[in-house]
mmCIF file of the C-alpha atoms, coordinates in Angstrom:
data_MODEL
# 
_entry.id   MODEL 
# 
loop_
_atom_site.group_PDB 
_atom_site.id 
_atom_site.type_symbol 
_atom_site.label_atom_id 
_atom_site.label_alt_id 
_atom_site.label_comp_id 
_atom_site.label_asym_id 
_atom_site.label_entity_id 
_atom_site.label_seq_id 
_atom_site.pdbx_PDB_ins_code 
_atom_site.Cartn_x 
_atom_site.Cartn_y 
_atom_site.Cartn_z 
_atom_site.occupancy 
_atom_site.B_iso_or_equiv 
_atom_site.pdbx_formal_charge 
_atom_site.auth_seq_id 
_atom_site.auth_comp_id 
_atom_site.auth_asym_id 
_atom_site.auth_atom_id 
_atom_site.pdbx_PDB_model_num 
ATOM 1   C CA . UNK A 1 1   ? 109.819 117.846 122.469 1.00 0.00 ? 1   UNK A CA 1 
ATOM 2   C CA . UNK A 1 2   ? 106.209 118.636 121.585 1.00 0.00 ? 2   UNK A CA 1 
ATOM 3   C CA . UNK A 1 3   ? 104.968 117.816 125.080 1.00 0.00 ? 3   UNK A CA 1 
ATOM 4   C CA . UNK A 1 4   ? 107.286 120.355 126.695 1.00 0.00 ? 4   UNK A CA 1 
ATOM 5   C CA . UNK A 1 5   ? 106.725 123.034 124.073 1.00 0.00 ? 5   UNK A CA 1 
ATOM 6   C CA . UNK A 1 6   ? 102.991 122.856 123.412 1.00 0.00 ? 6   UNK A CA 1 
ATOM 7   C CA . UNK A 1 7   ? 101.294 121.222 126.375 1.00 0.00 ? 7   UNK A CA 1 
ATOM 8   C CA . UNK A 1 8   ? 101.999 124.047 128.877 1.00 0.00 ? 8   UNK A CA 1 
ATOM 9   C CA . UNK A 1 9   ? 100.451 126.548 126.453 1.00 0.00 ? 9   UNK A CA 1 
ATOM 10  C CA . UNK A 1 10  ? 97.345  124.433 126.007 1.00 0.00 ? 10  UNK A CA 1 
ATOM 11  C CA . UNK A 1 11  ? 97.023  123.858 129.746 1.00 0.00 ? 11  UNK A CA 1 
ATOM 12  C CA . UNK A 1 12  ? 97.273  127.580 130.419 1.00 0.00 ? 12  UNK A CA 1 
ATOM 13  C CA . UNK A 1 13  ? 94.688  128.429 127.751 1.00 0.00 ? 13  UNK A CA 1 
ATOM 14  C CA . UNK A 1 14  ? 92.281  125.699 128.844 1.00 0.00 ? 14  UNK A CA 1 
ATOM 15  C CA . UNK A 1 15  ? 92.627  126.805 132.465 1.00 0.00 ? 15  UNK A CA 1 
ATOM 16  C CA . UNK A 1 16  ? 91.770  130.392 131.505 1.00 0.00 ? 16  UNK A CA 1 
ATOM 17  C CA . UNK A 1 17  ? 88.732  129.202 129.549 1.00 0.00 ? 17  UNK A CA 1 
ATOM 18  C CA . UNK A 1 18  ? 87.753  126.555 132.129 1.00 0.00 ? 18  UNK A CA 1 
ATOM 19  C CA . UNK A 1 19  ? 87.799  123.893 129.408 1.00 0.00 ? 19  UNK A CA 1 
ATOM 20  C CA . UNK A 1 20  ? 88.705  120.211 129.723 1.00 0.00 ? 20  UNK A CA 1 
ATOM 21  C CA . UNK A 1 21  ? 90.286  118.360 126.817 1.00 0.00 ? 21  UNK A CA 1 
ATOM 22  C CA . UNK A 1 22  ? 91.540  114.985 125.736 1.00 0.00 ? 22  UNK A CA 1 
ATOM 23  C CA . UNK A 1 23  ? 95.202  114.780 124.738 1.00 0.00 ? 23  UNK A CA 1 
ATOM 24  C CA . UNK A 1 24  ? 95.996  111.791 122.532 1.00 0.00 ? 24  UNK A CA 1 
ATOM 25  C CA . UNK A 1 25  ? 99.478  110.568 123.400 1.00 0.00 ? 25  UNK A CA 1 
ATOM 26  C CA . UNK A 1 26  ? 101.899 108.648 121.169 1.00 0.00 ? 26  UNK A CA 1 
ATOM 27  C CA . UNK A 1 27  ? 103.427 105.914 123.296 1.00 0.00 ? 27  UNK A CA 1 
ATOM 28  C CA . UNK A 1 28  ? 106.852 106.017 121.643 1.00 0.00 ? 28  UNK A CA 1 
ATOM 29  C CA . UNK A 1 29  ? 107.140 109.726 122.480 1.00 0.00 ? 29  UNK A CA 1 
ATOM 30  C CA . UNK A 1 30  ? 106.097 109.156 126.092 1.00 0.00 ? 30  UNK A CA 1 
ATOM 31  C CA . UNK A 1 31  ? 108.544 106.269 126.440 1.00 0.00 ? 31  UNK A CA 1 
ATOM 32  C CA . UNK A 1 32  ? 111.390 108.392 125.044 1.00 0.00 ? 32  UNK A CA 1 
ATOM 33  C CA . UNK A 1 33  ? 110.443 111.193 127.434 1.00 0.00 ? 33  UNK A CA 1 
ATOM 34  C CA . UNK A 1 34  ? 110.416 108.846 130.439 1.00 0.00 ? 34  UNK A CA 1 
ATOM 35  C CA . UNK A 1 35  ? 113.874 107.563 129.464 1.00 0.00 ? 35  UNK A CA 1 
ATOM 36  C CA . UNK A 1 36  ? 115.154 111.174 129.394 1.00 0.00 ? 36  UNK A CA 1 
ATOM 37  C CA . UNK A 1 37  ? 113.953 112.542 132.700 1.00 0.00 ? 37  UNK A CA 1 
ATOM 38  C CA . UNK A 1 38  ? 110.178 112.537 132.240 1.00 0.00 ? 38  UNK A CA 1 
ATOM 39  C CA . UNK A 1 39  ? 109.554 116.288 131.974 1.00 0.00 ? 39  UNK A CA 1 
ATOM 40  C CA . UNK A 1 40  ? 106.777 115.704 129.433 1.00 0.00 ? 40  UNK A CA 1 
ATOM 41  C CA . UNK A 1 41  ? 105.314 112.933 131.587 1.00 0.00 ? 41  UNK A CA 1 
ATOM 42  C CA . UNK A 1 42  ? 105.109 115.353 134.511 1.00 0.00 ? 42  UNK A CA 1 
ATOM 43  C CA . UNK A 1 43  ? 103.175 117.769 132.290 1.00 0.00 ? 43  UNK A CA 1 
ATOM 44  C CA . UNK A 1 44  ? 100.807 114.965 131.292 1.00 0.00 ? 44  UNK A CA 1 
ATOM 45  C CA . UNK A 1 45  ? 100.315 114.165 134.976 1.00 0.00 ? 45  UNK A CA 1 
ATOM 46  C CA . UNK A 1 46  ? 99.567  117.851 135.549 1.00 0.00 ? 46  UNK A CA 1 
ATOM 47  C CA . UNK A 1 47  ? 96.975  117.643 132.774 1.00 0.00 ? 47  UNK A CA 1 
ATOM 48  C CA . UNK A 1 48  ? 95.366  114.689 134.543 1.00 0.00 ? 48  UNK A CA 1 
ATOM 49  C CA . UNK A 1 49  ? 95.371  116.562 137.858 1.00 0.00 ? 49  UNK A CA 1 
ATOM 50  C CA . UNK A 1 50  ? 93.649  119.510 136.158 1.00 0.00 ? 50  UNK A CA 1 
ATOM 51  C CA . UNK A 1 51  ? 90.843  117.256 134.907 1.00 0.00 ? 51  UNK A CA 1 
ATOM 52  C CA . UNK A 1 52  ? 91.987  116.539 131.362 1.00 0.00 ? 52  UNK A CA 1 
ATOM 53  C CA . UNK A 1 53  ? 91.929  113.101 129.783 1.00 0.00 ? 53  UNK A CA 1 
ATOM 54  C CA . UNK A 1 54  ? 94.810  111.241 128.154 1.00 0.00 ? 54  UNK A CA 1 
ATOM 55  C CA . UNK A 1 55  ? 93.911  109.063 125.171 1.00 0.00 ? 55  UNK A CA 1 
ATOM 56  C CA . UNK A 1 56  ? 95.814  106.387 123.293 1.00 0.00 ? 56  UNK A CA 1 
ATOM 57  C CA . UNK A 1 57  ? 97.228  107.472 119.913 1.00 0.00 ? 57  UNK A CA 1 
ATOM 58  C CA . UNK A 1 58  ? 99.096  104.161 119.422 1.00 0.00 ? 58  UNK A CA 1 
ATOM 59  C CA . UNK A 1 59  ? 102.654 103.368 120.377 1.00 0.00 ? 59  UNK A CA 1 
ATOM 60  C CA . UNK A 1 60  ? 104.477 103.592 117.035 1.00 0.00 ? 60  UNK A CA 1 
ATOM 61  C CA . UNK A 1 61  ? 102.126 106.056 115.288 1.00 0.00 ? 61  UNK A CA 1 
ATOM 62  C CA . UNK A 1 62  ? 102.523 104.029 112.096 1.00 0.00 ? 62  UNK A CA 1 
ATOM 63  C CA . UNK A 1 63  ? 100.326 105.296 109.273 1.00 0.00 ? 63  UNK A CA 1 
ATOM 64  C CA . UNK A 1 64  ? 100.045 101.762 107.887 1.00 0.00 ? 64  UNK A CA 1 
ATOM 65  C CA . UNK A 1 65  ? 98.824  100.344 111.205 1.00 0.00 ? 65  UNK A CA 1 
ATOM 66  C CA . UNK A 1 66  ? 95.418  99.568  109.675 1.00 0.00 ? 66  UNK A CA 1 
ATOM 67  C CA . UNK A 1 67  ? 97.159  96.980  107.438 1.00 0.00 ? 67  UNK A CA 1 
ATOM 68  C CA . UNK A 1 68  ? 98.808  95.106  110.326 1.00 0.00 ? 68  UNK A CA 1 
ATOM 69  C CA . UNK A 1 69  ? 97.627  91.807  111.756 1.00 0.00 ? 69  UNK A CA 1 
ATOM 70  C CA . UNK A 1 70  ? 95.189  91.924  114.661 1.00 0.00 ? 70  UNK A CA 1 
ATOM 71  C CA . UNK A 1 71  ? 97.905  90.646  117.013 1.00 0.00 ? 71  UNK A CA 1 
ATOM 72  C CA . UNK A 1 72  ? 100.358 93.380  115.974 1.00 0.00 ? 72  UNK A CA 1 
ATOM 73  C CA . UNK A 1 73  ? 97.691  96.069  116.301 1.00 0.00 ? 73  UNK A CA 1 
ATOM 74  C CA . UNK A 1 74  ? 96.763  94.799  119.766 1.00 0.00 ? 74  UNK A CA 1 
ATOM 75  C CA . UNK A 1 75  ? 100.424 94.746  120.865 1.00 0.00 ? 75  UNK A CA 1 
ATOM 76  C CA . UNK A 1 76  ? 100.960 98.331  119.730 1.00 0.00 ? 76  UNK A CA 1 
ATOM 77  C CA . UNK A 1 77  ? 97.820  99.681  121.386 1.00 0.00 ? 77  UNK A CA 1 
ATOM 78  C CA . UNK A 1 78  ? 98.539  97.751  124.608 1.00 0.00 ? 78  UNK A CA 1 
ATOM 79  C CA . UNK A 1 79  ? 102.091 99.116  124.744 1.00 0.00 ? 79  UNK A CA 1 
ATOM 80  C CA . UNK A 1 80  ? 100.807 102.703 124.637 1.00 0.00 ? 80  UNK A CA 1 
ATOM 81  C CA . UNK A 1 81  ? 98.058  101.828 127.116 1.00 0.00 ? 81  UNK A CA 1 
ATOM 82  C CA . UNK A 1 82  ? 100.635 100.470 129.592 1.00 0.00 ? 82  UNK A CA 1 
ATOM 83  C CA . UNK A 1 83  ? 102.766 103.603 129.315 1.00 0.00 ? 83  UNK A CA 1 
ATOM 84  C CA . UNK A 1 84  ? 99.752  105.850 129.895 1.00 0.00 ? 84  UNK A CA 1 
ATOM 85  C CA . UNK A 1 85  ? 98.701  103.811 132.917 1.00 0.00 ? 85  UNK A CA 1 
ATOM 86  C CA . UNK A 1 86  ? 102.242 103.988 134.307 1.00 0.00 ? 86  UNK A CA 1 
ATOM 87  C CA . UNK A 1 87  ? 101.822 107.766 134.721 1.00 0.00 ? 87  UNK A CA 1 
ATOM 88  C CA . UNK A 1 88  ? 98.353  107.509 136.256 1.00 0.00 ? 88  UNK A CA 1 
ATOM 89  C CA . UNK A 1 89  ? 96.056  107.749 133.223 1.00 0.00 ? 89  UNK A CA 1 
ATOM 90  C CA . UNK A 1 90  ? 93.055  105.512 132.679 1.00 0.00 ? 90  UNK A CA 1 
ATOM 91  C CA . UNK A 1 91  ? 92.596  105.871 128.911 1.00 0.00 ? 91  UNK A CA 1 
ATOM 92  C CA . UNK A 1 92  ? 89.103  105.480 127.532 1.00 0.00 ? 92  UNK A CA 1 
ATOM 93  C CA . UNK A 1 93  ? 89.621  106.827 124.005 1.00 0.00 ? 93  UNK A CA 1 
ATOM 94  C CA . UNK A 1 94  ? 91.698  105.965 120.961 1.00 0.00 ? 94  UNK A CA 1 
ATOM 95  C CA . UNK A 1 95  ? 92.714  107.840 117.834 1.00 0.00 ? 95  UNK A CA 1 
ATOM 96  C CA . UNK A 1 96  ? 94.372  106.017 114.941 1.00 0.00 ? 96  UNK A CA 1 
ATOM 97  C CA . UNK A 1 97  ? 97.497  107.455 113.290 1.00 0.00 ? 97  UNK A CA 1 
ATOM 98  C CA . UNK A 1 98  ? 96.613  109.645 110.312 1.00 0.00 ? 98  UNK A CA 1 
ATOM 99  C CA . UNK A 1 99  ? 92.876  109.226 111.046 1.00 0.00 ? 99  UNK A CA 1 
ATOM 100 C CA . UNK A 1 100 ? 93.045  105.953 109.109 1.00 0.00 ? 100 UNK A CA 1 
ATOM 101 C CA . UNK A 1 101 ? 91.400  103.037 110.814 1.00 0.00 ? 101 UNK A CA 1 
ATOM 102 C CA . UNK A 1 102 ? 89.850  99.714  110.010 1.00 0.00 ? 102 UNK A CA 1 
ATOM 103 C CA . UNK A 1 103 ? 87.300  97.379  111.575 1.00 0.00 ? 103 UNK A CA 1 
ATOM 104 C CA . UNK A 1 104 ? 90.116  95.051  112.706 1.00 0.00 ? 104 UNK A CA 1 
ATOM 105 C CA . UNK A 1 105 ? 91.763  97.959  114.552 1.00 0.00 ? 105 UNK A CA 1 
ATOM 106 C CA . UNK A 1 106 ? 88.491  99.016  116.175 1.00 0.00 ? 106 UNK A CA 1 
ATOM 107 C CA . UNK A 1 107 ? 87.937  95.453  117.435 1.00 0.00 ? 107 UNK A CA 1 
ATOM 108 C CA . UNK A 1 108 ? 91.298  95.597  119.222 1.00 0.00 ? 108 UNK A CA 1 
ATOM 109 C CA . UNK A 1 109 ? 90.429  98.972  120.759 1.00 0.00 ? 109 UNK A CA 1 
ATOM 110 C CA . UNK A 1 110 ? 87.076  97.641  121.980 1.00 0.00 ? 110 UNK A CA 1 
ATOM 111 C CA . UNK A 1 111 ? 88.760  94.489  123.281 1.00 0.00 ? 111 UNK A CA 1 
ATOM 112 C CA . UNK A 1 112 ? 90.881  96.621  125.598 1.00 0.00 ? 112 UNK A CA 1 
ATOM 113 C CA . UNK A 1 113 ? 87.745  98.156  127.060 1.00 0.00 ? 113 UNK A CA 1 
ATOM 114 C CA . UNK A 1 114 ? 88.082  101.558 125.435 1.00 0.00 ? 114 UNK A CA 1 
ATOM 115 C CA . UNK A 1 115 ? 84.798  103.422 125.254 1.00 0.00 ? 115 UNK A CA 1 
ATOM 116 C CA . UNK A 1 116 ? 85.301  105.476 122.107 1.00 0.00 ? 116 UNK A CA 1 
ATOM 117 C CA . UNK A 1 117 ? 87.364  106.047 118.982 1.00 0.00 ? 117 UNK A CA 1 
ATOM 118 C CA . UNK A 1 118 ? 87.912  109.467 117.394 1.00 0.00 ? 118 UNK A CA 1 
ATOM 119 C CA . UNK A 1 119 ? 89.670  108.342 114.230 1.00 0.00 ? 119 UNK A CA 1 
ATOM 120 C CA . UNK A 1 120 ? 86.996  109.421 111.795 1.00 0.00 ? 120 UNK A CA 1 
ATOM 121 C CA . UNK A 1 121 ? 87.620  112.885 110.387 1.00 0.00 ? 121 UNK A CA 1 
ATOM 122 C CA . UNK A 1 122 ? 84.855  113.760 107.932 1.00 0.00 ? 122 UNK A CA 1 
ATOM 123 C CA . UNK A 1 123 ? 86.791  116.495 106.168 1.00 0.00 ? 123 UNK A CA 1 
ATOM 124 C CA . UNK A 1 124 ? 87.043  115.961 102.411 1.00 0.00 ? 124 UNK A CA 1 
ATOM 125 C CA . UNK A 1 125 ? 89.309  119.045 101.958 1.00 0.00 ? 125 UNK A CA 1 
ATOM 126 C CA . UNK A 1 126 ? 91.821  117.553 104.416 1.00 0.00 ? 126 UNK A CA 1 
ATOM 127 C CA . UNK A 1 127 ? 91.971  114.278 102.500 1.00 0.00 ? 127 UNK A CA 1 
ATOM 128 C CA . UNK A 1 128 ? 92.156  115.994 99.113  1.00 0.00 ? 128 UNK A CA 1 
ATOM 129 C CA . UNK A 1 129 ? 95.079  118.081 100.375 1.00 0.00 ? 129 UNK A CA 1 
ATOM 130 C CA . UNK A 1 130 ? 96.707  114.985 101.866 1.00 0.00 ? 130 UNK A CA 1 
ATOM 131 C CA . UNK A 1 131 ? 96.437  113.053 98.608  1.00 0.00 ? 131 UNK A CA 1 
ATOM 132 C CA . UNK A 1 132 ? 97.710  116.107 96.707  1.00 0.00 ? 132 UNK A CA 1 
ATOM 133 C CA . UNK A 1 133 ? 100.806 116.351 98.907  1.00 0.00 ? 133 UNK A CA 1 
ATOM 134 C CA . UNK A 1 134 ? 101.431 112.615 98.594  1.00 0.00 ? 134 UNK A CA 1 
ATOM 135 C CA . UNK A 1 135 ? 101.177 112.912 94.780  1.00 0.00 ? 135 UNK A CA 1 
ATOM 136 C CA . UNK A 1 136 ? 103.529 115.911 94.736  1.00 0.00 ? 136 UNK A CA 1 
ATOM 137 C CA . UNK A 1 137 ? 106.059 113.992 96.812  1.00 0.00 ? 137 UNK A CA 1 
ATOM 138 C CA . UNK A 1 138 ? 105.824 111.014 94.486  1.00 0.00 ? 138 UNK A CA 1 
ATOM 139 C CA . UNK A 1 139 ? 106.461 113.277 91.476  1.00 0.00 ? 139 UNK A CA 1 
ATOM 140 C CA . UNK A 1 140 ? 109.600 114.508 93.235  1.00 0.00 ? 140 UNK A CA 1 
ATOM 141 C CA . UNK A 1 141 ? 110.784 110.926 93.807  1.00 0.00 ? 141 UNK A CA 1 
ATOM 142 C CA . UNK A 1 142 ? 109.937 110.832 97.509  1.00 0.00 ? 142 UNK A CA 1 
ATOM 143 C CA . UNK A 1 143 ? 107.632 108.520 99.403  1.00 0.00 ? 143 UNK A CA 1 
ATOM 144 C CA . UNK A 1 144 ? 105.221 109.723 102.066 1.00 0.00 ? 144 UNK A CA 1 
ATOM 145 C CA . UNK A 1 145 ? 104.817 107.758 105.300 1.00 0.00 ? 145 UNK A CA 1 
ATOM 146 C CA . UNK A 1 146 ? 101.127 108.658 105.169 1.00 0.00 ? 146 UNK A CA 1 
ATOM 147 C CA . UNK A 1 147 ? 98.427  106.425 103.734 1.00 0.00 ? 147 UNK A CA 1 
ATOM 148 C CA . UNK A 1 148 ? 95.593  106.995 101.310 1.00 0.00 ? 148 UNK A CA 1 
ATOM 149 C CA . UNK A 1 149 ? 93.558  104.061 102.533 1.00 0.00 ? 149 UNK A CA 1 
ATOM 150 C CA . UNK A 1 150 ? 90.267  105.161 101.021 1.00 0.00 ? 150 UNK A CA 1 
ATOM 151 C CA . UNK A 1 151 ? 87.078  106.765 102.228 1.00 0.00 ? 151 UNK A CA 1 
ATOM 152 C CA . UNK A 1 152 ? 85.905  103.823 104.331 1.00 0.00 ? 152 UNK A CA 1 
ATOM 153 C CA . UNK A 1 153 ? 89.069  103.992 106.393 1.00 0.00 ? 153 UNK A CA 1 
ATOM 154 C CA . UNK A 1 154 ? 88.693  107.738 106.841 1.00 0.00 ? 154 UNK A CA 1 
ATOM 155 C CA . UNK A 1 155 ? 84.980  107.948 107.456 1.00 0.00 ? 155 UNK A CA 1 
ATOM 156 C CA . UNK A 1 156 ? 84.671  104.886 109.677 1.00 0.00 ? 156 UNK A CA 1 
ATOM 157 C CA . UNK A 1 157 ? 81.748  103.222 107.931 1.00 0.00 ? 157 UNK A CA 1 
ATOM 158 C CA . UNK A 1 158 ? 81.451  100.530 110.598 1.00 0.00 ? 158 UNK A CA 1 
# 
């Protein structure tokens, strides 16, 4: 699991550099971890104890989340929020799956009392590469789970 493989390395590095970070957690991954002994959850609790923040990266990490109804978006975000709180976190930040967000999604985040959203990634080369890979997959008869929602979704115009 990513938590068990990567998080200890980051925690060690950040400790050496005396840096604090925010780790955005996918609720589905945390839930799976808790059902299988909770080793990753213990690492996340260690991160909290060392002064790091845990943020909400949605429960399902669905790239099409920005197209869902407000009620479905709220349910997903709340489910991740509950899991984070169950291990002692008090999430203040949100990051949308695939950096794709929408005003409707941001309203749900604000409604939960979150203080910030980090979904905007103003990196045109990233999005050009993403669209290129999606096009290449389509040419090969495969469908990407990612979304090319358009610049307003990526840049967070509102």
